[in-house]
C-alpha positions as CSV (number, residue, x, y, z in Angstrom):
1,M,-168.6,137.2,-37.6
2,N,-172.1,135.9,-36.8
3,L,-172.8,132.3,-35.8
4,R,-176.3,130.8,-35.8
5,V,-177.0,127.3,-34.4
6,L,-179.4,125.6,-36.8
7,G,-179.0,122.2,-35.3
8,S,-176.8,120.8,-32.5
9,S,-178.6,117.7,-31.3
10,G,-177.3,114.1,-31.4
11,G,-180.7,113.0,-32.8
12,I,-184.1,114.1,-33.8
13,G,-187.4,114.9,-32.0
14,K,-189.7,117.9,-31.6
15,G,-187.4,120.9,-31.5
16,L,-184.3,118.8,-32.0
17,F,-182.2,119.1,-35.2
18,T,-178.9,117.6,-36.1
19,S,-175.6,119.3,-36.8
20,S,-175.7,122.5,-38.8
21,Y,-174.2,125.9,-38.1
22,L,-174.6,129.1,-40.2
23,I,-171.7,131.6,-40.4
24,D,-172.9,135.0,-41.4
25,D,-175.5,134.3,-44.1
26,D,-173.6,132.3,-46.7
27,V,-171.5,129.5,-45.1
28,L,-172.7,126.3,-43.5
29,L,-170.6,124.1,-41.2
30,D,-172.2,120.7,-41.8
31,A,-175.7,120.3,-43.2
32,G,-177.8,118.1,-40.9
33,T,-181.6,118.5,-40.4
34,G,-181.1,122.0,-38.9
35,V,-180.9,123.4,-42.4
36,G,-184.6,122.9,-42.7
37,S,-185.1,125.8,-40.2
38,L,-183.9,128.3,-42.8
39,T,-186.4,130.2,-45.0
40,L,-186.2,129.8,-48.7
41,D,-184.7,133.3,-49.0
42,E,-182.1,132.4,-46.4
43,M,-181.2,129.3,-48.3
44,R,-180.7,131.3,-51.5
45,K,-177.9,133.2,-49.8
46,L,-175.9,130.0,-49.1
47,K,-172.7,129.7,-51.1
48,H,-170.5,127.2,-49.2
49,V,-170.9,124.1,-47.1
50,F,-167.9,122.8,-45.1
51,V,-168.5,119.1,-44.2
52,T,-166.8,117.5,-41.2
53,H,-167.4,113.9,-42.2
54,S,-169.8,111.6,-44.1
55,H,-172.2,110.5,-41.5
56,M,-175.9,111.1,-42.3
57,D,-176.7,113.5,-39.4
58,H,-174.1,115.9,-40.8
59,V,-174.8,115.7,-44.6
60,L,-178.5,114.7,-45.2
61,S,-179.7,118.1,-46.0
62,I,-177.2,118.6,-48.9
63,P,-179.2,116.7,-51.5
64,L,-182.5,118.3,-50.5
65,L,-180.9,121.8,-50.4
66,V,-179.5,121.4,-53.9
67,D,-182.8,120.1,-55.2
68,T,-184.7,123.0,-53.5
69,L,-182.4,125.6,-54.9
70,F,-181.9,124.1,-58.4
71,A,-183.0,127.1,-60.4
72,D,-181.0,129.6,-58.3
73,L,-177.8,127.5,-58.4
74,Q,-177.7,127.5,-62.1
75,N,-176.3,131.0,-61.8
76,Q,-173.8,130.1,-59.0
77,P,-173.3,126.4,-57.9
78,L,-173.2,125.4,-54.2
79,L,-169.6,124.6,-53.2
80,V,-169.3,121.7,-50.8
81,H,-165.9,121.5,-49.2
82,A,-164.8,118.2,-47.7
83,R,-162.1,115.6,-47.5
84,A,-161.6,113.3,-50.5
85,E,-162.9,110.3,-48.5
86,T,-166.1,112.2,-47.6
87,I,-166.7,113.3,-51.2
88,A,-166.2,109.7,-52.4
89,V,-168.9,108.5,-50.0
90,L,-171.4,111.3,-51.1
91,K,-170.8,110.5,-54.8
92,Q,-171.1,106.7,-54.3
93,H,-174.0,106.5,-51.9
94,V,-176.0,109.7,-52.3
95,F,-175.6,111.4,-55.6
96,N,-175.6,108.2,-57.6
97,W,-178.8,108.4,-59.6
98,Q,-180.4,105.8,-57.3
99,L,-180.7,107.4,-53.9
100,W,-180.6,110.9,-55.5
101,P,-179.8,112.5,-58.8
102,D,-176.2,113.4,-59.4
103,F,-176.4,117.2,-59.2
104,T,-172.7,117.4,-60.2
105,E,-174.0,116.6,-63.7
106,L,-177.1,118.7,-63.7
107,P,-178.2,120.6,-65.7
108,N,-175.1,119.5,-67.4
109,K,-171.5,118.4,-66.6
110,Q,-170.0,121.7,-67.8
111,S,-172.2,123.8,-65.6
112,P,-173.5,121.8,-62.6
113,V,-175.4,123.2,-59.6
114,L,-173.2,121.3,-57.2
115,V,-169.4,121.4,-57.0
116,F,-167.3,119.4,-54.6
117,V,-164.1,121.1,-53.4
118,E,-161.5,118.7,-52.0
119,M,-159.7,119.7,-48.9
120,T,-156.9,118.0,-46.9
121,P,-156.3,118.7,-43.2
122,G,-154.0,121.7,-43.0
123,D,-155.7,123.3,-46.1
124,H,-157.6,126.6,-45.7
125,V,-160.1,128.6,-47.7
126,V,-160.3,132.4,-47.6
127,L,-163.8,133.9,-48.0
128,G,-163.6,137.6,-47.7
129,E,-162.3,138.4,-44.3
130,R,-162.8,134.8,-43.1
131,R,-160.2,132.1,-43.1
132,I,-161.5,128.5,-42.7
133,E,-158.9,125.8,-41.9
134,M,-159.5,122.0,-41.8
135,V,-157.9,120.1,-38.9
136,D,-157.8,116.3,-38.6
137,V,-159.7,114.7,-35.7
138,N,-160.4,111.2,-34.5
139,H,-163.7,109.5,-35.5
140,T,-164.9,106.2,-37.0
141,V,-164.6,107.6,-40.5
142,P,-162.1,110.3,-41.7
143,A,-163.3,113.4,-40.0
144,S,-162.2,117.0,-39.5
145,A,-162.7,120.1,-37.3
146,Y,-162.7,123.6,-38.7
147,I,-161.0,126.8,-37.4
148,V,-162.7,129.9,-38.6
149,E,-160.8,133.2,-38.1
150,S,-162.1,136.7,-38.8
151,A,-161.0,140.1,-37.6
152,N,-158.7,138.5,-35.0
153,K,-161.5,136.4,-33.6
154,V,-161.4,132.6,-33.6
155,F,-164.2,130.1,-33.7
156,V,-163.6,126.3,-33.6
157,Y,-166.1,123.6,-34.6
158,S,-165.0,120.0,-33.9
159,G,-167.7,118.0,-35.7
160,D,-167.6,114.4,-34.3
161,T,-164.4,113.3,-32.5
162,T,-163.0,111.7,-29.4
163,S,-159.7,111.8,-27.6
164,N,-156.9,113.0,-29.7
165,D,-153.8,115.3,-29.6
166,N,-153.8,116.7,-33.0
167,L,-156.8,119.1,-32.5
168,W,-155.5,120.5,-29.2
169,N,-151.9,120.9,-30.5
170,R,-153.2,122.9,-33.4
171,L,-155.4,125.1,-31.2
172,N,-152.5,125.8,-28.8
173,Q,-150.6,127.3,-31.8
174,L,-153.3,130.0,-32.0
175,A,-153.1,133.3,-30.0
176,S,-156.6,132.7,-28.6
177,V,-159.9,130.8,-29.1
178,D,-163.0,132.8,-28.6
179,L,-165.6,130.1,-29.0
180,M,-165.5,126.4,-29.5
181,I,-168.3,123.9,-30.3
182,I,-167.4,120.4,-29.4
183,E,-169.5,117.2,-29.1
184,T,-170.3,115.1,-26.1
185,A,-172.6,112.4,-27.3
186,F,-172.8,110.0,-24.4
187,A,-173.0,110.1,-20.6
188,D,-170.1,108.7,-18.6
189,E,-172.1,105.6,-17.8
190,E,-171.7,104.8,-21.5
191,Q,-168.0,105.5,-21.7
192,E,-167.2,102.2,-23.4
193,L,-169.8,102.9,-26.1
194,A,-168.3,106.4,-26.5
195,R,-164.9,104.9,-27.1
196,L,-166.2,102.3,-29.6
197,A,-168.1,105.0,-31.5
198,R,-165.3,107.5,-31.1
199,H,-167.4,110.1,-29.5
200,Y,-166.7,112.1,-26.4
201,C,-168.4,111.5,-23.0
202,P,-167.9,114.1,-20.3
203,S,-164.9,112.5,-18.6
204,L,-163.1,112.0,-21.9
205,L,-163.8,115.6,-22.9
206,A,-162.6,116.9,-19.5
207,A,-159.4,115.1,-19.8
208,D,-158.7,116.4,-23.3
209,L,-159.7,120.0,-22.4
210,K,-156.8,120.0,-20.0
211,K,-154.5,119.9,-23.1
212,L,-156.0,123.3,-24.2
213,K,-153.9,126.3,-23.0
214,H,-156.7,128.8,-23.8
215,S,-159.7,129.5,-21.5
216,T,-162.8,129.9,-23.7
217,M,-166.5,129.6,-24.1
218,I,-167.4,126.0,-25.0
219,G,-170.7,125.0,-26.6
220,I,-171.5,121.4,-25.9
221,S,-173.2,119.8,-28.9
222,H,-174.4,116.4,-30.2
223,L,-176.0,115.3,-26.9
224,K,-178.3,112.2,-27.2
225,P,-182.0,113.1,-27.0
226,G,-183.5,112.5,-23.6
227,A,-180.1,112.5,-21.8
228,E,-179.1,116.1,-22.5
229,S,-179.4,117.5,-19.0
230,H,-177.6,114.6,-17.4
231,I,-174.7,114.7,-20.0
232,F,-174.4,118.5,-19.7
233,Q,-174.3,118.4,-15.9
234,Q,-171.6,115.8,-16.0
235,C,-169.6,118.1,-18.3
236,C,-170.1,121.0,-15.8
237,D,-169.0,118.8,-13.0
238,G,-165.9,117.5,-14.8
239,V,-164.6,120.3,-16.9
240,E,-162.2,122.9,-15.3
241,N,-164.1,126.1,-14.3
242,R,-161.7,128.2,-16.4
243,H,-164.0,127.4,-19.3
244,N,-167.5,128.8,-19.8
245,L,-169.8,125.9,-20.8
246,R,-173.0,126.4,-22.8
247,H,-175.6,123.7,-23.7
248,L,-176.3,124.6,-27.3
249,N,-179.8,124.7,-28.7
250,S,-181.2,125.4,-32.1
251,G,-181.7,129.1,-32.6
252,D,-178.7,130.2,-30.4
253,V,-176.8,133.1,-31.9
254,F,-173.2,134.2,-31.2
255,Q,-171.4,137.4,-32.2
256,I,-167.7,136.5,-32.5
């Protein structure tokens, strides 16, 4: 399984792109501004998008992607997998004929270029040798993590979350975790803001990682622009050294 980081930043700026991760060449986890780094030929290979939650930095490329690929998707629609709550937000506020055309009705309702696939935490989808499971997490809106398993390897992507037990309990049921990407949006000096926004800061993440029985490589994502080095250093100082921490950047590639 190949993983390519298209965007992992908590904001935008030169060289900074928001959450989007490419699995092999056909599956996206979230669709933030990082999708724009793909070539048109690479976009044409996309078949599935698994969305963690409805916030703009995780979904804003979906309408542009469908519009760009409109002619190609008439042969095979783009499947967007998400919670019912997330799908409802996208239908009401994005694909509503006002902010953007409703591509679930184009070119016609019987054969649209965009199809939403509802998932509930605990559900999984099998795509070839890959099994992708949705797990409930703790954010300001209904949100999920995804566990991707292939050839006895396990990759976990948390999306946006903060302190919770459900994610760690589910991961502890697995035989191993080879790579995990988890957000740490704020520095410890802004812990109260992190709690209100239901994001991790380094101390909250360090406390939760003690619940994980596996030692693994952990990619730190969603750091706020301008504070990345400070936040990552606090993560390195606070997280147990049994984990291998990586500060993710757009363009990073992992073979899992």
